[in-house]
N, C-alpha and C positions, 0 to 999 in steps of 0.2 A: 546368424542374424547380422552380426557386425559387418560381414563381408559385403552385404548388399549395399551398405553405405559406401564402401570402397569403390564398387563398380560405377556408382552414379557419378555424373559430372560433378566435380567439386565446385563448379560455379553456382549450381542451383542450391538455394537454401530452402529447407523446409523447417519452419519455426513453430514449434509446439508451445502453446501457452496453457499452463495448468491454472486452474482457478479462473478460466477465461471468460466466465459470465458474471463476475463480480464488478465492483466499481472500477478497478484499474484495468481489468481485462477488457471491459466494454469500451473504455476510453482508448486503449491501444487499438482495438478493432476499428473504431471510427477514424483515428489518425492514420492508420494504415490504409483504410478505404479511401480516404481523401487524397492520398498521394501514393498509389500502388507502385511497386517496383517489379519489373518483369522477371527478375531473378529470385524473387521471394514468394514462397507459398506459405500462407499463414493458416494454422489449425488451432482453433480455440476449443478447449475441452473443459468440462465441469465434472462434478462428482457423479453425474448421471452416466458419464462415459467410462469411468473407471474409479474403483476404490483404491486410492493411492496408498492406503495403509497395507494393502495386499501386494506383495512382491510379484506374484503371478499376474494380477490384473495390470500392474504398472508395466511389466514386460510385454504383455499383450497389446497395450496401448502403443508402446514404442514400436512393436512389430508391425502393427497396422499402419502407422503414419510415417515410420522411418525418418524421424527428425534429424536434422543436422545441427539445429540450435534449439535451446529451450529457454523460455522465460517462465520461471517458477514462482507463481503467485499463490497457489493453493495452500491453505492452512486452516486449522480449526481455530476460529476466532470467537471473541465474545466480549461483552462489556464488563464493567468492574465487578458486578454481583456474581456473574457466571465464573469469572476468573477466581474470585475469592473462594468459591465453593468447590472448584474442580481443578486446582493446580496440577494434581497428578495426571488427570486426563489430558490437559493441555500439553504437558510434557510428553507423555507416551505417544499420543496421536501424532503430534507434530514431528517428533523424532523419527517415527516410522515413515511418515510421508516424505520427509527430507532425505532420509537415508535411501529409500526406494528410488526417488526421483534422481538423485545424484549418482547412485551406483548404477542404475539402468542407463543413464546418460553416458556414463563411462563405458559400459559394456557395448553400447551401440556406437561408440566412437564419435559422439556428438562433439562438434568443434567448439561450442561455447554454451555455457549455462549462466544466465543472470537470475539470481534469486532475490526475492524481495524481503528485506528485514524491516525493523520498526524502531522508532526512537525510544520505545519503552525498554529496549535491550540495554540502554546505557546505565551506568551505575547510579544508584539512587542518591548517594552523596558524591557530588562532583562540583567542579568549577564550570563557570559559563563564559563564553559559549562552548558547547560540546563539539568535539570534532572526532574524526574517524579513528584517531589513535587511542581513544579512551574506552572503546567498547568493553574491554576485559579488565578495566581498572578497579573493579569492586562489584559487590552484589547488586543486582537490579532491585527495583521496588518490591517489597514483600507481597503486595497484593496480587501480582501476576508473574511470580518468579518462574513458574512452570513454563509458561509460554515464552518468557524472555530468554531463559537459558536455552530452550530448544532452538530459538531463532539465532542466538549467539553461536550455537554449535555449527550452523551453516558456514560461518566464517572459518571455524576450525577445520571443517571438512574441506572447504575450498582450498585452503592452504595445504592440507595433507594430500589431496588429489593432485594438486600442482606439483608438490615436492616429490611425490612417489611416482606419478605417472605423466607429469607435464600437462595436465588438463587445464584448459582455459575456463575455469569456473570462478565466477565473481559474484558480488552482491551490491545492492543499492539500499540506502536507508532514507526513505521519504519521511517528511514531517507530516502534519495533519492533513490528509487527503480528503477532498470533498468533490462532489460533482454529480451529474446525472448517473442513475443506476446505483446510487448510494443506498445504505441501509438507514431508513428514516424511522426505525423502531424507536419508541420513546424510552423503553426499558434498556435496550441493548445497543442502540446506535451511538455514534459519536456526537460531539457537541454541536457542530453546525447543522447536520441534518435533523438532529433532535430539536434545535431551535426553530428550524423551518417547519417541522410538523406541528410543533406547539403553536406557532404563530398562525398557521393556516386554520387550526382547530379554533383558536381564539377568535379569528375573523369570522368564521362560519357561525360560531355559537354566540358571538357578541359578548365574550367574557374577557377579563384581563389576561394579558400575555405575561405569564409568570416565569421569570428566569431564576434558576437556583443559584444562590450565592450572591456576592456583591458585584460581580461582573468585572472585577479587577484583574484576574489572572490573564496572562498574555500567551498567545500562541502564534506559531507560524503556520498558516494555511496554504496548501498548494492545490491548485485546480487540477482535477484529474487529467484534463487534456494537456496541460503543461507537463505533468508527470509522464504522460504517455510519450510525448515528443522526446523527453529526456531518456526514457527507457529505450527508445529506438536508437538514440545516439549511443547509449551505453552498449547496446547489442552490437552495433555496427562499428563503433570507433574506440571504445574505452578498452585499454589493453591490460590494466592492472588486475591483480587478484584481490588486493585489499579493497574493502568496501568504499563507496562514495556516497556522501550525503546529498540527496536531491531535495533542495528546499529553496524557497525565497530567502533573501538576506535577512540579517538581524534587524535592519532598519524597516523591514516590512512586517514585523511582528505587530499583531493587533490585540487589543483587550477583548474579552468576551462581550463586554458592554458595547464596544464599537462594532463587533461582528453582529450582535443582536440588533443594533440600530440599522445596519445595512439590510438585515432580513426584514425588519419592519418596513423600511422604505421600498424594498422589492415587492412586498405583498400589498403596499399601499394601505397598511393597517392603521386605522385611526383611533383605536381604543386605548385603554390604559395599559402602561407597561410597569410591571411590579418586580422588584428584586427581593426574593425571599432569603434574607440574610440569616435565617435559622438553618439553612442548608450549607453544607461545607463547600468551600471554594476549591478544594483539591490543591494540587501543586501550583505554585504561583507562576512559574515559568519553566520551560525546558529548552531555552534558546540553543539552536544548533548553528554552527558555522557553515556557510556554503562557499568558503574561500577556495576549497579544492575544486569544486565545480566551476567557479569563476576563473580559476587558473586555466582550465580547459576551454570554457565557453564564456569569455568575458562579455559577449554581446547578446547572450540569450535573453529574449524578451518574455517576461511572465505576463499573463493576463491580469489586468488590475482586479483586485479582489472584489470591488463593488460590482463590476461587470460580471465576474465569475459567479458571484452569489445570485445576481439577477437571472443569469442564464440557467442556474441550477433550480431556482424557485420556479421559473417558467416551465422547466422540464417537469418538475414535481407536480405542478398544477395540471399540465397536459397529460401526464402519465400516472396520475394518482392511483388509478385502479390496479395497475400492474406493478407499482413501486413496492419495494420491500418496506414493510412498516408494522 
């Protein structure tokens, strides 16, 4: 199987994207489509194409597409409640997926793999801003330790594949991603798409828009299309094995209240906005440093958050029937 890769012109790239129909995969697909390169063939796959917890199905997927490069986005994910209840499942499923993808990529002589990590992998007790050197400095938050440790192990595997076999396997750590094709589910979605879905419902039903907590926690939000452009740069240009945080700067951190106000403006919602302070705020901040990214790309322009929220709200309105919710 691996010999086929050797026969092929080393100029041509076949890039396999696992988890290719989710928020980030769809964004990469759009960015690639807007500026196609003749030497790149992109293949976006989902769990419908292969069960990546199965070694045999993963191998069959690679046999079919013969990738030279992999962007690995596939994971078992879920919100706070699901994580609390199923930490063991999150650990076992994600460890299997990651081991199968990386080991199969090695067997097929893939030139590069870029895996997607998450800021939840960082130690629960830490100093801010967080940077790439702190990943393994202490245990992650107890609520989702299964998922967090499984994601951390990708960094360990990348280093081991590089040390033992010279593989160019690396990873990126995005902050809070949002955009079209997000998961707008009120129980299991993340904060911004959740606010968007709630606000739309409040507008339709003429009821107050209720935000859980005080609105004071601060987050760095990154628009999925900006993240997609950075993923392409990582795939094509970034040479390190160590992870790189992909995020807006510390100065672009916004409070949940500011984000909610931008959602209200985007929907042109004129009703009452209520903060339910009986609900927990969660972690006040998780500020990440993008100094390493800025060292490489000092002039990268992020989409202003107000514009990105408006574009996402417009997409959600136009695609409400097919949106995950």
